[in-house]
Every structure is written in C-alpha cells, then in structure tokens.
DOLO-444582 format. One line per field, with one value per residue (C-alpha): x, z, y. Coordinates in steps of 0.5 Angstrom, whole numbers, plus 500, padded with zeros to 3 digits. Each point is the difference from the previous one (the first is absolute). Example, Ala and Ser with C-alpha at 12.3 -4.5 7.8 and 13.67 -1.06 7.14 Angstrom:
! DOLO-444582
c1	(525 / 502)
c3	(516 / 498)
c2	(491 / 507)
//
This chain:
! DOLO-444582
c1	(525 / 503 / 495 / 495 / 502 / 500 / 493 / 497 / 503 / 497 / 493 / 500 / 502 / 496 / 494 / 501 / 500 / 494 / 497 / 502 / 497 / 494 / 499 / 502 / 507 / 498 / 500 / 496 / 505 / 506 / 496 / 498 / 508 / 502 / 494 / 503 / 507 / 498 / 497 / 506 / 504 / 496 / 499 / 506 / 502 / 494 / 502 / 508 / 497 / 495 / 507 / 506 / 502 / 499 / 496 / 498 / 501 / 496 / 498 / 501 / 497 / 494 / 499 / 500 / 494 / 496 / 500 / 498 / 493 / 499 / 497 / 503 / 495 / 502 / 507 / 499 / 497 / 505 / 505 / 496 / 500 / 507 / 501 / 496 / 503 / 507 / 498 / 497 / 506 / 504 / 495 / 500 / 509 / 499 / 495 / 503 / 508 / 496 / 497 / 505 / 504 / 495 / 499 / 493 / 498 / 497 / 496 / 498 / 497 / 496 / 497 / 499 / 497 / 495 / 498 / 498 / 495 / 497 / 500 / 498 / 497 / 506 / 507 / 506 / 507 / 503 / 504 / 502 / 504 / 507 / 504 / 506 / 505 / 498 / 504 / 504 / 499 / 507 / 498 / 493 / 505 / 503 / 496 / 495 / 506 / 502 / 492 / 499 / 507 / 500 / 500 / 501 / 505 / 501 / 506 / 504 / 497 / 505 / 497 / 506 / 496 / 500 / 493 / 500 / 500 / 497 / 498 / 497 / 505 / 498 / 502 / 500 / 498 / 493 / 497 / 496 / 494 / 500 / 497 / 506 / 498 / 494 / 499 / 497 / 496 / 492 / 496 / 497 / 494 / 496 / 496 / 504 / 507 / 497 / 503 / 506 / 506 / 502 / 493 / 501 / 508 / 500 / 507 / 503 / 504 / 498 / 504 / 497 / 493 / 498 / 495 / 495 / 496 / 494 / 502 / 502 / 506 / 504 / 503 / 507 / 503 / 497 / 502 / 508 / 504 / 495 / 500 / 508 / 498 / 503 / 503 / 508 / 497 / 505 / 496 / 504 / 498 / 492 / 501 / 503 / 495 / 494 / 502 / 495 / 503 / 497 / 500 / 495 / 498 / 499 / 496 / 496 / 499 / 499 / 494 / 498 / 498 / 496 / 492 / 497 / 501 / 505 / 499 / 507 / 506 / 500 / 507 / 503 / 506 / 503 / 495 / 501 / 493 / 500 / 491 / 497 / 497 / 508 / 501 / 495 / 507 / 501 / 495 / 504 / 507 / 505 / 507 / 497 / 506 / 498 / 496 / 505 / 499 / 500 / 507 / 501 / 504 / 498 / 506 / 505 / 500 / 502 / 498 / 494 / 495 / 500 / 494 / 492 / 495 / 493 / 494 / 495 / 496 / 500 / 494 / 501 / 499 / 497 / 507 / 498 / 500 / 506 / 504 / 498 / 505 / 497 / 506 / 497 / 494 / 495 / 502 / 498 / 494 / 498 / 502 / 494 / 495 / 501 / 500 / 494 / 496 / 502 / 497 / 504 / 499 / 501 / 501 / 503 / 506 / 505 / 501 / 508 / 499 / 506 / 502 / 498 / 505 / 505 / 496 / 504 / 495 / 492 / 496 / 498 / 495 / 499 / 498 / 503 / 500 / 504 / 492 / 501 / 505 / 498 / 495 / 501 / 505 / 506 / 504 / 507 / 507 / 506 / 505 / 501 / 507 / 500 / 507 / 505 / 503 / 505 / 502 / 503 / 495 / 498 / 493 / 497 / 494 / 497 / 497 / 495 / 501 / 494 / 502 / 497 / 504 / 503 / 508 / 501 / 507 / 506 / 501 / 494 / 501 / 494 / 500 / 495 / 498 / 493 / 498 / 500 / 496 / 495 / 499 / 499 / 495)
c3	(522 / 496 / 503 / 498 / 493 / 499 / 502 / 497 / 493 / 502 / 501 / 493 / 497 / 503 / 499 / 493 / 499 / 503 / 496 / 494 / 501 / 501 / 494 / 502 / 496 / 498 / 502 / 506 / 503 / 500 / 503 / 505 / 500 / 502 / 505 / 504 / 500 / 502 / 505 / 503 / 499 / 503 / 506 / 502 / 500 / 505 / 504 / 500 / 502 / 505 / 502 / 500 / 494 / 504 / 496 / 504 / 499 / 496 / 496 / 494 / 500 / 504 / 496 / 493 / 503 / 502 / 493 / 498 / 504 / 497 / 493 / 494 / 503 / 507 / 499 / 495 / 506 / 505 / 493 / 500 / 507 / 502 / 494 / 502 / 508 / 496 / 497 / 506 / 503 / 493 / 501 / 507 / 500 / 495 / 503 / 507 / 497 / 496 / 507 / 504 / 495 / 500 / 493 / 497 / 497 / 494 / 498 / 507 / 502 / 494 / 501 / 508 / 497 / 495 / 505 / 505 / 495 / 498 / 508 / 504 / 505 / 501 / 503 / 495 / 503 / 496 / 504 / 498 / 494 / 501 / 497 / 500 / 494 / 494 / 502 / 494 / 497 / 502 / 507 / 502 / 496 / 505 / 506 / 497 / 501 / 506 / 502 / 496 / 500 / 492 / 493 / 494 / 494 / 493 / 498 / 494 / 499 / 501 / 495 / 495 / 494 / 496 / 500 / 507 / 502 / 508 / 505 / 507 / 505 / 508 / 505 / 508 / 499 / 499 / 502 / 496 / 499 / 500 / 496 / 497 / 494 / 497 / 493 / 500 / 495 / 497 / 499 / 494 / 500 / 494 / 499 / 499 / 496 / 494 / 505 / 501 / 496 / 493 / 501 / 497 / 499 / 508 / 500 / 495 / 503 / 508 / 503 / 507 / 499 / 505 / 499 / 506 / 499 / 501 / 492 / 504 / 498 / 504 / 495 / 505 / 494 / 502 / 508 / 498 / 505 / 504 / 504 / 502 / 504 / 504 / 501 / 500 / 492 / 494 / 494 / 496 / 506 / 499 / 492 / 500 / 504 / 496 / 493 / 498 / 496 / 494 / 495 / 501 / 493 / 501 / 506 / 495 / 495 / 506 / 503 / 492 / 498 / 506 / 501 / 499 / 502 / 505 / 505 / 500 / 505 / 506 / 503 / 505 / 505 / 499 / 496 / 493 / 498 / 493 / 501 / 505 / 504 / 501 / 503 / 506 / 502 / 504 / 505 / 503 / 503 / 495 / 505 / 501 / 501 / 498 / 495 / 495 / 498 / 492 / 501 / 502 / 494 / 498 / 502 / 496 / 497 / 506 / 506 / 503 / 502 / 508 / 499 / 497 / 497 / 505 / 498 / 505 / 502 / 505 / 504 / 505 / 507 / 507 / 504 / 505 / 493 / 498 / 507 / 500 / 498 / 499 / 500 / 498 / 495 / 506 / 503 / 494 / 500 / 506 / 497 / 495 / 505 / 505 / 493 / 498 / 506 / 500 / 496 / 494 / 502 / 508 / 503 / 505 / 496 / 498 / 492 / 498 / 493 / 499 / 498 / 494 / 499 / 500 / 494 / 494 / 496 / 497 / 496 / 494 / 499 / 497 / 506 / 507 / 506 / 507 / 502 / 494 / 503 / 507 / 498 / 495 / 500 / 495 / 497 / 502 / 498 / 504 / 501 / 505 / 502 / 500 / 502 / 506 / 497 / 503 / 499 / 492 / 497 / 494 / 500 / 493 / 499 / 494 / 494 / 497 / 493 / 496 / 496 / 494 / 501 / 493 / 501 / 507 / 502 / 499 / 508 / 502 / 502 / 504 / 506 / 500 / 493 / 503 / 505 / 494 / 495 / 506 / 502 / 493 / 498)
c2	(462 / 495 / 495 / 505 / 501 / 492 / 499 / 506 / 497 / 493 / 503 / 505 / 494 / 495 / 505 / 501 / 492 / 499 / 507 / 497 / 493 / 504 / 503 / 507 / 501 / 508 / 507 / 499 / 494 / 504 / 506 / 494 / 498 / 507 / 501 / 495 / 502 / 508 / 495 / 497 / 506 / 505 / 495 / 499 / 507 / 501 / 495 / 503 / 506 / 498 / 495 / 505 / 495 / 495 / 494 / 494 / 494 / 496 / 507 / 497 / 495 / 502 / 506 / 494 / 497 / 507 / 501 / 494 / 501 / 507 / 501 / 505 / 505 / 500 / 500 / 506 / 504 / 499 / 502 / 506 / 501 / 499 / 506 / 505 / 499 / 501 / 506 / 503 / 499 / 503 / 505 / 502 / 500 / 506 / 504 / 500 / 501 / 506 / 503 / 498 / 505 / 505 / 500 / 502 / 494 / 503 / 494 / 496 / 507 / 501 / 493 / 501 / 507 / 496 / 495 / 506 / 503 / 493 / 499 / 506 / 496 / 495 / 500 / 500 / 497 / 506 / 504 / 508 / 503 / 502 / 506 / 495 / 500 / 494 / 494 / 498 / 493 / 497 / 504 / 496 / 493 / 500 / 501 / 496 / 495 / 501 / 497 / 496 / 497 / 500 / 505 / 500 / 503 / 501 / 498 / 498 / 493 / 495 / 494 / 499 / 503 / 507 / 501 / 499 / 507 / 502 / 494 / 500 / 499 / 499 / 504 / 497 / 493 / 496 / 493 / 496 / 502 / 507 / 505 / 503 / 505 / 502 / 501 / 509 / 502 / 499 / 495 / 498 / 494 / 497 / 505 / 506 / 496 / 505 / 506 / 498 / 505 / 496 / 495 / 495 / 500 / 501 / 498 / 504 / 505 / 497 / 495 / 502 / 495 / 495 / 495 / 498 / 493 / 504 / 503 / 507 / 503 / 505 / 506 / 502 / 504 / 506 / 499 / 500 / 500 / 504 / 506 / 503 / 506 / 504 / 506 / 497 / 495 / 504 / 502 / 495 / 494 / 502 / 501 / 493 / 497 / 503 / 500 / 494 / 494 / 502 / 507 / 504 / 498 / 493 / 501 / 504 / 495 / 495 / 506 / 500 / 493 / 498 / 501 / 506 / 507 / 502 / 506 / 504 / 498 / 505 / 502 / 495 / 500 / 494 / 495 / 498 / 502 / 496 / 502 / 505 / 493 / 499 / 506 / 499 / 494 / 507 / 500 / 493 / 501 / 501 / 499 / 493 / 495 / 495 / 502 / 497 / 493 / 501 / 501 / 493 / 494 / 494 / 496 / 497 / 494 / 495 / 504 / 499 / 506 / 502 / 504 / 498 / 505 / 500 / 503 / 503 / 505 / 505 / 504 / 505 / 497 / 504 / 501 / 494 / 495 / 503 / 499 / 494 / 494 / 492 / 496 / 493 / 499 / 498 / 507 / 503 / 496 / 503 / 506 / 500 / 497 / 506 / 506 / 496 / 502 / 508 / 505 / 503 / 506 / 500 / 506 / 497 / 498 / 505 / 499 / 501 / 504 / 501 / 494 / 501 / 504 / 495 / 495 / 502 / 498 / 502 / 496 / 504 / 505 / 506 / 505 / 498 / 503 / 498 / 498 / 496 / 496 / 500 / 496 / 494 / 495 / 501 / 495 / 499 / 495 / 499 / 497 / 495 / 496 / 493 / 500 / 504 / 507 / 503 / 508 / 500 / 494 / 501 / 498 / 496 / 497 / 496 / 504 / 494 / 504 / 496 / 494 / 504 / 505 / 501 / 503 / 498 / 505 / 497 / 500 / 496 / 492 / 497 / 498 / 495 / 499 / 496 / 506 / 505 / 496 / 498 / 507 / 503 / 493)
//
C-alpha cells in the first residue's frame, strides 16, 4: 500500500508540473488533479474488491501508465461510474437490511408505487410492503455495517479545538477508494441561487454548505442527523436530532432575505424545514446511515486528510445495470457501449425505483414528486477514503476555504495553499 501512495504522489506532482507549463494553472487544473486522484483511488478500490484485497505485482505502475493514456473526460466518466456503482451497492445494502427486518420502508415503497404509475406496462423489482415496526436509525446502521463492512457515527470530535464540536467517525473498516459518506440535502444551482435562505449571505447561520465544481451548492442544514425513527427511540433523542442548529427567528430572517414569495412551510417528521422546498427531503430515506458527511471536520495543523470530496451525478438505473460491477476502465467502456445499444424504455429490464429513496439529495425545484425524481439526474457530493480507515478513525477532509474569505476561523490551517488558490481561481 505504501508503494501505491508513493506512486500516487509522483503522478500528481507530474500532472501538476505538466499542466502548469501548458498554461493550465487555474480552477480547471485543480479539478483535473482532483479527478486524477479519484481515478487512481477508485481504480484501487475496484481492483481490491475484485481480488479480495490483494494487488498484483506492478499494479501501481500499470495504473499510473494507464491514466496517462486517458483524457480528463475519460477519467471523470470512470470515476462517476465507479461512485454511482458504489452508491447502488450502498443503497442495496440499506434496502436489503430493511427488507430482512420486515421494515415497512415508507420512502422506498412510495418510489415503487410512483414508478408503477408511470409505467403500468413495465415490471418493477419492487417487493410487497411490510407491516412490521420501523427500525431505528441506529439499528439500521448496525445492519448496514454487517453488509458493507463499515458505517458512521457522530460523536464529539477529537480535533483539539474548542470549536471542533461534533465529528464523523468510522465504525468497521474501509478501503481507500471507498465512498464513505454523502452530503445530504437540497442542491442549488446558479439559476436558483436567489432561492437559497439568506441570499446573498447564505452562510450566515448555516455551517452545512458544500460547493461542487459545477457551482452547485448542497445545503445539508435541513437534513441534520436524519430521522432517528423506531419505537425504542426516546423523545429526547428525537428532539436532539431534529432540533435545527439555527433558531426559528434566524431561519425566518434567512428566508425573508431570499428572493421572491415563499409557500408556507408544511409540518415535517424529521426534516429541519427551512423552506417548503426543503420539506421535500422527507420523500427520501431519512435513516440513511451514511448521509452524515457534513459532520466531518477539517484536519488540525500537521494532520493529513483521510478523505477527499467527490462530485458525481446519479440516475436510477435498471435493475440489470445495478447488478453489474465493472472493475476497470476497459470494463466500464464495454458496459457503456452495451448500454447505448439498449432502449432506455426497454420492457425487458426490471426497474429498481427503490434506489432513489437512498440517494439523499434533491436538486432544487419548486414543485417536486417521486415521479419527477425518478426521471431526473441528481447532483451528489460524497467523501472518498484516501487512506485505510479502521473503527474509531475520525473522518477528516480538506475544507479548502476560499483565500478571499474574510475572517477565516481560528481553527483553520490550510492543508495545501496551492490547491486552495487554484480551486477558487
């Protein structure tokens, strides 16, 4: 493994040097470097999964040479497909855990019913709903860990600073290249920035905003810690999880400062509904055990991140596609060629609409439904491991705060000043 990391550093430095002399030292260059890093780590993960944790001799050198032959678009496509497949696997683990526990799966069931209404002539890989008791979020987390090998918990951070607050911790073990966590919530793109609470000071009272390279912004504040659920969960635990970090008065001011009239905010079970649109998140599975990336902290001075941010898009695949697991870039290309020869509405493939319940994001739209979400891609942001993580490890990633930000927090120390400058160029 140490050989892989040494090779990775050489590859990244060479890519940076070449791009600089080509005149590409800017935001696009940093995105290329980030994708290159993710390509190497997701390839490593796929290979280890395929071979049961072993790497063949010469794998690192061969992978780096292969990366040189692939364009940025090819590497990005491979990364997106790998992360989509990992998310499909995660969703499958959650769904199977709920099924075996005879959980009613309210979110997944609603998506299955919506799909059947959209395509009454097609077969869906749905299963009958159960009248059993709802699992608590903690119970689901434990079951998913047994299937995936890891899960997450939110605990007091080990970062030695009084403002560190809560942190994100791994339970179990995760390989480098694993999709560890997801940033849940509503995703705003440039045309609808003015609909964000508090616009233009969207960060006031909201520490849970995450930026994508395509200028999308994920607002995780409404999601909080998700839905505790379960009959065994105390009222105090529910109140602690559902209480929004911002006061009602501040939320009111945030909404009042944004653009245009607002619809009344409906009652919600677990979402911190800062707006009526945010309340739509209740269509998704709030007990998702990995939708906690917004609790991960920035590493303290002298410490290296063990995770990196990854942007990708997700669209519900057919069940047959969801079952396939390409393990290399060549396999990925073959799958794409095969899929392009199929009709997108082929009645021979069973759909898996329940998958959408376990993707914890909605791209902002004023009117939303399960049917709308099944027809559209969703913008996702996750954390991918760049080091082997063991149980009890705190997940840390580089916040890369903008150099233009006035009054940076006292706890913030740049991990790589050059990366920050290029990211925000």
